C-alpha positions in Angstrom: 0.1 0.0 -0.1 1.4 3.5 -1.0 0.4 6.3 1.2 0.0 9.7 -0.6 -0.4 13.2 0.4 -2.2 15.4 -2.3 -1.4 19.1 -2.2 -3.8 20.9 -4.4 -6.4 18.1 -4.5 -9.2 20.2 -5.8 -7.3 21.5 -8.8 -7.1 19.9 -12.4 -4.1 17.6 -11.6 -5.3 17.1 -8.0 -8.7 15.8 -8.9 -7.1 13.4 -11.5 -4.7 12.1 -9.0 -7.7 11.1 -6.7 -9.4 9.6 -9.8 -6.3 7.5 -10.3 -6.2 6.7 -6.5 -10.0 5.6 -6.6 -9.2 3.1 -9.4 -6.4 1.4 -7.2 -8.0 1.1 -3.6 -5.8 -1.9 -2.8 -2.5 -0.1 -3.9 -3.0 3.6 -3.0 -4.3 5.2 0.1 -4.9 8.9 0.4 -3.5 10.1 3.6 -4.0 13.9 3.1 -5.7 16.4 0.8 -5.6 20.2 0.6 -7.4 23.0 -1.2 -7.0 26.8 -1.4 -10.7 27.8 -1.4 -12.8 25.1 -2.8 -14.5 24.2 0.5 -17.3 22.0 -1.0 -15.0 19.8 -3.2 -12.5 19.3 -0.4 -15.3 18.2 2.0 -16.5 15.8 -0.6 -13.0 14.3 -1.1 -12.7 14.0 2.7 -15.9 12.0 2.9 -14.9 9.9 -0.2 -11.2 9.0 0.8 -11.2 9.4 4.6 -7.8 10.9 4.9 -6.1 11.6 8.2 -5.6 15.3 7.4 -7.2 18.0 5.2 -5.9 21.4 4.7 -7.9 24.6 3.7 -6.1 27.7 2.6 -8.0 30.5 4.4 -9.3 31.1 8.0 -12.8 31.7 6.6 -12.7 28.2 4.9 -11.4 26.8 8.2 -14.3 28.2 10.2 -16.6 26.9 7.6 -15.3 23.3 7.5 -14.0 22.8 11.0 -17.4 21.4 12.3 -18.0 19.2 9.1 -14.9 17.0 9.3 -15.8 13.4 9.7 -14.2 11.5 12.6 -10.6 10.5 11.9 -9.9 13.6 9.8 -8.0 16.5 11.3 -8.4 20.0 9.5 -5.4 22.2 9.2 -5.0 25.7 7.7 -2.8 27.6 5.4 0.9 27.4 4.6 1.7 25.7 7.8 -0.8 23.0 7.1 0.7 22.4 3.7 4.0 21.9 5.3 2.7 19.4 7.9 1.0 17.2 5.3 3.9 17.4 2.9 6.2 15.6 5.5 3.7 13.4 7.2 5.6 10.3 8.7 2.9 7.9 7.3 3.2 9.3 3.7 5.4 7.6 1.1 4.8 10.0 -1.8 4.0 13.6 -1.7 2.0 14.9 -4.8 2.7 18.6 -5.3 0.0 19.9 -7.5 -0.7 23.3 -6.0 -0.7 26.0 -8.6 2.5 27.9 -9.1 5.1 29.1 -6.5 3.3 28.1 -3.2 4.4 24.5 -3.9 8.0 25.4 -3.4 8.5 25.2 0.5 6.3 22.2 0.8 8.4 20.4 -1.9 11.5 21.2 0.1 9.9 20.0 3.3 8.8 16.7 1.8 12.3 16.0 0.4 14.0 16.9 3.6 11.6 14.4 5.3 12.7 11.7 2.8 9.5 11.5 0.8 9.3 10.9 -2.8 7.9 13.9 -4.6 5.5 13.5 -7.4 5.8 17.0 -8.9 3.2 18.8 -11.1 4.1 22.4 -10.2 6.5 23.6 -12.9 7.3 26.9 -11.1 9.0 25.0 -8.2 11.9 23.8 -10.5 11.7 26.8 -12.8 12.3 29.3 -10.1 14.4 27.3 -7.7 15.7 24.2 -9.2 19.0 24.6 -7.7 17.5 24.5 -4.2 15.4 21.5 -4.9 18.1 19.4 -6.6 20.8 19.5 -3.9 23.6 17.1 -3.9 21.9 15.1 -1.4 18.7 14.8 -3.4 20.6 14.1 -6.5 22.2 11.1 -4.6 18.8 9.7 -3.7 17.8 8.1 -7.0 14.2 9.1 -8.2 13.7 11.5 -5.3 11.6 13.5 -7.6 9.1 11.9 -10.2 7.6 14.2 -12.8 3.8 14.2 -13.5 4.0 16.5 -16.6 3.2 14.3 -19.6 6.3 15.5 -21.4 8.7 15.1 -18.6 7.2 11.7 -17.6 7.7 10.7 -21.2 11.5 11.6 -21.0 11.7 9.8 -17.6 10.2 6.7 -19.1 12.4 6.7 -22.3 15.4 6.9 -20.0 14.8 3.6 -18.3 17.7 1.4 -18.7 19.5 4.2 -20.5 22.5 6.4 -19.2 21.7 10.1 -19.2 25.3 10.6 -20.4 24.3 9.1 -23.7 21.7 11.8 -24.5 22.4 14.0 -27.4 19.1 16.0 -26.9 15.6 15.7 -25.7 12.6 16.7 -27.9 9.8 18.1 -26.0 6.4 18.0 -27.9 3.9 20.8 -27.9 0.4 20.7 -29.3 0.7 24.4 -30.3 -2.4 25.3 -28.4 -5.5 26.9 -29.7 -3.6 29.6 -31.7 -1.0 27.5 -33.6 -2.4 28.7 -37.0 -3.4 32.2 -35.9 -1.6 35.1 -37.6 0.2 37.7 -35.5 -2.3 40.4 -36.2 -5.2 38.3 -35.2 -3.4 37.2 -32.0 -3.6 40.8 -30.8 -7.4 40.4 -30.6 -7.5 37.1 -28.8 -10.2 37.0 -25.9 -10.0 35.3 -22.5 -12.6 32.8 -23.6 -10.7 31.9 -26.7 -7.4 31.5 -24.8 -9.1 29.1 -22.4 -10.3 26.9 -25.1 -7.4 24.4 -25.5 -7.9 21.9 -28.3 -6.5 18.8 -26.4 -6.0 19.2 -22.7 -8.4 20.2 -19.9 -6.5 22.2 -17.3 -6.7 25.2 -14.8 -6.9 28.6 -16.2 -3.4 29.8 -15.6 -1.8 26.6 -17.3 -4.4 26.8 -20.1 -3.3 30.4 -20.9 0.4 29.7 -20.7 -0.2 26.8 -23.1 -1.8 29.3 -25.5 1.1 31.5 -25.5 3.5 28.6 -25.2 5.1 29.9 -22.1 4.0 26.6 -20.7 6.4 24.9 -22.9 9.1 27.5 -22.0 8.7 26.6 -18.4 9.0 23.0 -19.2 12.3 23.6 -21.0 13.7 25.0 -17.8 12.1 22.2 -15.7 13.8 19.7 -18.0 17.3 21.0 -17.2 16.9 20.3 -13.5 15.1 16.9 -13.7 17.4 15.3 -16.1 20.7 17.4 -15.6 20.8 18.8 -19.2 22.6 21.6 -20.8 20.5 24.2 -22.7 21.7 23.0 -26.1 20.4 19.5 -25.2 16.8 20.6 -25.0 14.6 21.3 -28.0 10.9 21.7 -28.9 8.7 20.6 -31.8 5.0 21.2 -32.5 3.0 17.9 -32.6 -0.6 18.6 -33.3 -1.8 15.2 -32.5 -0.5 15.2 -28.8 0.2 11.4 -29.1 4.0 11.4 -29.0 4.5 13.0 -25.5 8.3 13.6 -26.0 11.5 11.8 -27.3 15.0 11.4 -26.6 17.7 11.4 -29.3 20.8 9.5 -28.1 24.4 9.9 -29.2 24.2 6.9 -31.7 21.3 8.8 -33.4 18.6 6.5 -32.2 15.4 8.2 -31.2 13.1 6.7 -28.5 9.6 8.1 -28.0 6.7 7.6 -25.4 3.3 7.4 -26.9 -0.2 7.3 -25.6 -3.5 9.0 -25.4 -3.5 12.6 -24.2 -4.7 11.7 -20.7 -2.9 13.1 -17.7 -4.0 10.2 -15.6 -1.4 8.0 -17.3 1.7 9.9 -16.2 0.1 10.4 -12.7 -0.4 6.7 -12.3 3.2 6.0 -13.5 4.5 8.4 -10.8 2.2 7.0 -8.0 3.1 3.3 -8.8 6.7 3.6 -10.0 8.4 1.4 -10.8 5.5 -0.9 -11.5 2.6 -0.7 -14.1 -1.0 -1.6 -13.6 -4.0 -1.8 -15.8 -6.8 0.4 -14.4 -8.9 0.8 -17.4 -7.4 4.0 -18.6 -7.9 4.8 -22.4 -5.6 2.9 -24.7 -4.0 4.3 -27.9 -5.2 2.7 -31.1 -2.3 3.4 -33.7 -4.4 2.5 -36.6 -7.0 5.1 -35.8 -4.4 7.7 -34.7 -3.2 7.7 -38.3 -0.4 10.0 -39.4 1.6 11.9 -36.8 3.1 15.3 -37.7 6.1 17.3 -36.4 7.1 20.9 -37.2 9.3 23.7 -35.9 7.6 26.4 -33.8 7.3 29.9 -35.2 9.1 31.9 -32.6 8.0 35.2 -34.1 4.5 34.3 -33.1 5.4 32.5 -30.0 8.5 34.4 -28.5 8.0 32.8 -25.1 10.2 29.9 -26.2 13.2 32.1 -27.0 12.5 34.0 -23.8 12.7 30.9 -21.7 15.8 29.7 -23.5 17.5 33.0 -22.7 16.4 32.8 -19.1 17.8 29.1 -18.9 21.1 30.1 -20.4 21.5 33.2 -18.1 20.5 31.0 -15.1 20.7 32.3 -11.4 17.6 34.2 -10.5 16.4 35.1 -14.0 14.0 32.1 -14.5 12.3 33.1 -11.3 11.8 36.7 -12.6 10.4 35.4 -15.9 8.0 32.9 -14.1 6.9 35.4 -11.5 6.2 38.0 -14.3 4.3 35.6 -16.4 2.2 34.6 -13.4 1.2 38.3 -12.7 0.6 39.0 -16.5 -1.7 36.1 -16.9 -3.6 37.3 -13.9 -3.9 40.7 -15.6 -5.1 39.1 -18.9 -7.7 37.0 -17.1 -9.0 40.1 -15.5 -9.3 41.9 -18.8 -6.6 44.5 -18.0 -4.1 43.7 -20.9 -4.3 42.1 -24.2 -3.1 38.6 -25.2 0.3 39.7 -26.7 1.0 41.8 -23.6 1.5 38.6 -21.5 4.8 37.8 -23.0 5.7 41.5 -23.7 5.5 42.4 -19.9 7.3 39.1 -19.0 10.1 39.9 -21.4 10.2 43.5 -20.1 10.8 42.3 -16.4 13.3 39.7 -17.6 15.4 42.3 -19.6 15.7 44.6 -16.8 16.3 42.3 -14.0 19.7 42.0 -12.3 20.8 38.3 -12.1 21.8 36.8 -8.8 23.9 33.9 -9.4 23.0 31.5 -6.6 19.9 32.9 -4.8 18.9 31.7 -1.4 15.5 30.6 -0.5 14.8 34.1 1.0 16.0 35.8 -2.0 13.9 33.6 -4.4 10.8 34.5 -2.4 11.6 38.1 -2.4 12.3 38.1 -6.2 9.1 36.3 -6.9 7.0 38.6 -4.8 8.7 41.9 -5.9 8.4 40.9 -9.6 4.7 40.2 -9.2 4.0 43.3 -7.3 5.8 45.4 -9.9 3.9 44.0 -12.8 0.5 44.1 -11.1 1.2 47.8 -9.7 1.3 49.1 -13.4 -2.4 48.1 -13.8 -3.7 48.7 -10.3 
């Protein structure tokens, strides 16, 4: 039996984690769940899985839920509660699926407590990968297991292979809803259009990031830390069908790919059960019905987020943190109708260009840089 703690259990990834757990009641037990503000769904999850702990983000939510907890479930609150369930003694694997940077400190707490972290929060590695992958964590094989479909694909393709033999990895991108949209038309894209992804169903922030391809830019930086790669070893191709989730080209020119239906529950299940595999009735890929598979270069003039992320990766230090925090604030502004679609990457690039780079930022410096960058972007449109 694998005991898991799910940080961000009411979000897009978190609910799919629980769906996977529900399919394997004899293999996976949910020991803790958490939500920022979705009180009703959190209570529903508590009643379904009977975890030992539940965490709600706000004091208002705590007051609303404290008398509704069933016997055997203890309700905690806020960031302190997240830190507690990230490192519970009973937990084997901590799933970090909270949106954005709030997953950073719980990830460190889980690793410090010796937990295996199943990571879905890109920003944790983008902004502070050097603090996550310490020499001690590197020595612990598979201390961090990726949940992203692309990074899970690379992880699976590496099974039995030496990372030293990698020539390059090829991350695939569906291209999002605007892969064929001209630059002039992109300036008029609405929030509703940006949230209509052709393949994946995700939360609002990651869906907008997928439409600008900033999501793929974040994945480029994430891959550097997960697999110990140099910038020149990471490439991206557009793959409209979303069947090939990523590939590795090795030094002998062989390419190994991982294929499957575009269903996040597959990489989630792989992370939860690793190293074993289990048939739980998830959708299977019919190659004959899938038909032709296409790959093409990404037009960086329409999707400058890819080049911006590569620049941040090459510069290193605190610059990826600035880029990630600026994008987070810019997406908020776009969702509020305060800026246009193209302004998201424009504002992010502006902050990245004028930022001073700290070579090896501490935890305190990363937190300060993130908060100050967000504040600066948001204050322009207050």
